[in-house]
C-alpha positions as CSV (number, residue, x, y, z in Angstrom):
1,M,22.3,-0.7,-2.2
2,N,20.7,2.3,-1.0
3,I,17.0,2.6,-0.2
4,R,16.4,3.9,-3.5
5,D,17.9,0.8,-5.4
6,I,15.4,-1.4,-3.9
7,V,12.2,0.6,-3.9
8,G,13.2,0.3,-7.6
9,R,12.9,-2.9,-8.2
10,A,9.7,-4.4,-8.6
11,P,6.3,-2.4,-8.6
12,V,4.8,-4.6,-5.0
13,I,6.9,-5.3,-2.3
14,P,5.2,-7.9,-0.3
15,V,4.6,-6.9,3.9
16,L,4.7,-10.8,4.9
17,T,3.6,-11.3,8.4
18,V,5.5,-14.4,9.2
19,N,4.0,-16.9,12.0
20,E,5.2,-20.2,11.2
21,L,8.6,-20.5,10.4
22,A,8.4,-23.1,8.8
23,H,7.1,-20.5,5.8
24,A,9.6,-18.3,5.5
25,V,11.8,-19.6,2.7
26,P,9.1,-21.0,0.4
27,L,7.2,-18.1,0.8
28,A,10.3,-16.4,0.2
29,R,11.2,-18.5,-2.6
30,A,7.8,-18.2,-4.0
31,L,7.5,-14.7,-4.2
32,A,11.3,-13.9,-5.1
33,A,10.6,-16.8,-8.7
34,G,7.4,-14.7,-8.9
35,G,9.1,-11.3,-9.7
36,L,8.5,-9.7,-6.6
37,P,12.4,-10.0,-4.7
38,V,12.1,-7.2,-2.4
39,L,10.6,-8.8,1.0
40,E,9.5,-6.8,4.3
41,V,9.1,-9.0,6.9
42,T,7.6,-7.0,9.8
43,L,8.3,-7.5,13.1
44,R,5.0,-8.1,14.3
45,T,5.3,-12.4,15.6
46,K,8.2,-14.1,18.0
47,V,10.0,-15.7,14.7
48,A,10.3,-12.7,12.7
49,L,13.9,-12.0,13.7
50,A,14.5,-15.8,12.3
51,A,12.8,-15.9,9.6
52,I,14.8,-13.3,8.4
53,E,18.0,-14.7,8.7
54,A,16.0,-18.3,7.2
55,M,15.5,-16.4,3.9
56,R,18.4,-14.3,3.8
57,K,20.7,-18.2,4.0
58,A,17.8,-20.0,1.2
59,V,17.0,-17.5,-0.9
60,P,20.0,-15.0,-1.8
61,E,18.5,-14.5,-5.3
62,A,16.1,-11.9,-2.1
63,I,16.4,-8.5,-0.6
64,V,15.0,-9.4,2.9
65,G,13.8,-6.5,5.3
66,A,12.6,-6.0,8.5
67,G,9.3,-4.6,8.9
68,T,7.7,-2.4,11.9
69,L,10.4,-1.4,13.2
70,T,9.2,0.7,16.8
71,R,12.3,1.1,18.7
72,P,15.8,1.7,18.6
73,A,17.1,-2.0,19.9
74,D,14.4,-3.5,16.8
75,F,17.5,-1.5,14.6
76,P,20.2,-3.6,16.0
77,A,18.6,-7.0,16.2
78,A,17.3,-6.2,12.8
79,E,21.4,-6.1,12.1
80,R,22.0,-9.6,13.8
81,A,19.5,-11.9,12.2
82,G,21.0,-10.2,8.0
83,A,18.1,-7.5,7.8
84,Q,19.4,-5.8,4.4
85,F,16.9,-2.9,4.4
86,A,15.2,-1.5,7.1
87,V,11.1,-0.1,7.1
88,T,8.9,1.4,10.3
89,P,5.6,3.4,10.7
90,G,7.2,6.5,11.1
91,L,10.3,8.5,12.8
92,T,11.1,9.6,15.6
93,P,14.1,11.7,16.5
94,E,15.6,8.3,18.3
95,L,14.7,6.2,15.6
96,A,16.8,8.2,12.7
97,S,19.4,8.1,15.5
98,A,19.4,4.1,15.8
99,A,19.1,4.2,11.9
100,R,21.8,6.0,11.7
101,G,23.7,3.8,13.2
102,A,22.8,0.5,11.4
103,R,23.9,-1.0,8.4
104,F,21.5,-0.5,5.9
105,P,19.2,2.2,4.6
106,L,16.1,2.9,6.0
107,L,12.4,3.3,4.7
108,P,10.7,5.5,7.1
109,G,7.1,5.9,7.4
110,V,5.5,9.2,7.0
111,M,1.4,10.6,6.9
112,T,1.3,14.1,7.1
113,P,3.3,16.9,5.6
114,S,4.8,18.2,8.7
115,E,6.4,14.2,9.6
116,L,7.4,14.2,5.8
117,I,9.2,17.5,6.4
118,A,10.8,16.3,9.6
119,A,12.2,12.9,7.8
120,R,13.7,15.3,4.7
121,Q,15.4,17.0,7.7
122,A,16.8,13.5,8.9
123,G,17.5,13.3,5.7
124,Y,15.3,11.4,4.5
125,E,14.1,11.6,0.6
126,V,12.5,7.6,-0.1
127,L,9.3,7.3,1.6
128,K,6.9,5.1,2.9
129,L,2.9,6.5,3.0
130,F,1.9,4.7,6.1
131,P,-1.4,3.5,6.2
132,A,-1.8,4.9,2.8
133,L,-5.5,5.5,2.7
134,P,-6.4,6.8,5.9
135,A,-3.7,9.4,5.0
136,G,-5.3,9.8,2.0
137,G,-4.1,7.5,-1.0
138,V,-4.0,8.5,-4.2
139,A,-5.1,12.3,-3.9
140,M,-2.8,12.7,-0.8
141,L,0.6,11.7,-3.2
142,R,-1.0,14.2,-6.0
143,S,-0.8,16.8,-3.1
144,L,2.6,16.4,-2.2
145,A,4.0,16.5,-5.4
146,G,3.3,20.2,-5.7
147,P,5.6,21.1,-2.5
148,F,7.8,18.2,-1.9
149,P,9.1,17.2,-5.6
150,D,11.4,15.4,-4.9
151,A,10.1,13.0,-1.8
152,L,9.5,9.6,-3.7
153,F,7.0,6.8,-2.0
154,C,6.1,3.5,-1.8
155,P,2.3,3.8,0.1
156,T,1.8,0.6,2.2
157,G,-2.2,0.1,3.9
158,G,-5.0,-0.7,2.3
159,I,-3.7,-1.2,-1.2
160,T,-5.2,-4.6,-3.0
161,R,-4.9,-5.4,-6.4
162,A,-7.4,-3.2,-7.7
163,S,-6.3,0.0,-6.2
164,A,-2.0,-0.8,-6.6
165,A,-2.3,0.6,-11.0
166,E,-3.3,3.7,-9.9
167,F,-0.8,4.8,-7.1
168,L,2.1,3.1,-9.3
169,A,0.9,5.6,-12.1
170,L,2.0,8.4,-10.1
171,P,5.1,9.4,-10.8
172,N,5.8,10.2,-7.1
173,V,5.5,6.4,-6.8
174,A,8.3,4.1,-6.7
175,C,6.4,1.2,-5.8
176,V,3.5,0.1,-3.5
177,G,4.3,-2.3,-0.2
178,G,1.3,-5.2,-0.4
179,S,0.0,-8.2,0.9
180,W,-2.7,-10.0,-1.6
181,F,-0.7,-12.3,-3.2
182,A,0.1,-13.9,-0.2
183,P,-3.5,-15.0,1.1
184,A,-3.9,-16.4,4.9
185,D,-6.2,-19.5,3.2
186,R,-2.9,-20.1,0.6
187,L,-0.3,-20.1,3.4
188,A,-1.9,-22.7,5.5
189,A,-2.9,-24.8,2.7
190,G,1.5,-24.3,1.3
191,D,0.4,-23.2,-2.0
192,W,3.7,-22.0,-3.3
193,E,2.5,-22.4,-7.1
194,A,-0.8,-20.0,-6.3
195,I,1.2,-17.9,-4.3
196,E,3.8,-17.5,-7.1
197,A,1.6,-16.8,-9.8
198,L,-0.5,-14.0,-8.0
199,A,3.7,-12.7,-7.3
200,R,3.7,-12.9,-11.3
201,D,0.4,-10.9,-11.7
202,A,1.8,-8.8,-9.3
203,A,5.3,-7.9,-11.0
204,A,3.4,-7.8,-14.0
205,L,1.9,-4.5,-12.7
206,R,4.5,-1.8,-13.3
207,V,3.4,1.0,-15.0
208,P,6.0,2.7,-18.0
209,P,6.7,6.2,-17.6
210,A,4.1,8.4,-19.7
211,P,5.9,9.2,-23.3
212,R,7.2,13.2,-22.8
213,G,5.9,15.9,-25.3
């Protein structure tokens, strides 16, 4: 499984910050049942790695990755937890080296043309634009399409239900990253049905290719 296949599975990749381990499995089940099977669990909490492991074991239909890898040591830790892909907010030579030693593919973050060039030189053509809105959003992606026609993006950072479709309409966007379908109040209430419904709505955002000719 390569990163191009992963980002093509659904129009939205849930970017999840799991604070309570008990939420991990029912959250993964709700999102996958709603049509969002690719899940990014950010390494921002003490239970993140345990959450990845729990999701992998209990929800085999999901593709579970680790996000916010910022140190080389994060790669083997994510691998031990069973992560199937990784996402970084940026890319350094040290992170690129660690990624080459991992058994899963990487979606590296970039924000500027110079960072994009460096990522391409490291062998990456599928990239996360982060943070998407401060980086220029839709206008930035349109501008990057000219000099970098081979680059494919998953913009993440500040994207909402209202703005997602505009990003997904761009030919160089495979999917977007977001979290609006897992609001904190629904998580706290354990309202997995509501989260599944919101996920189903997000999964329907896919924009069909424009007709040729």
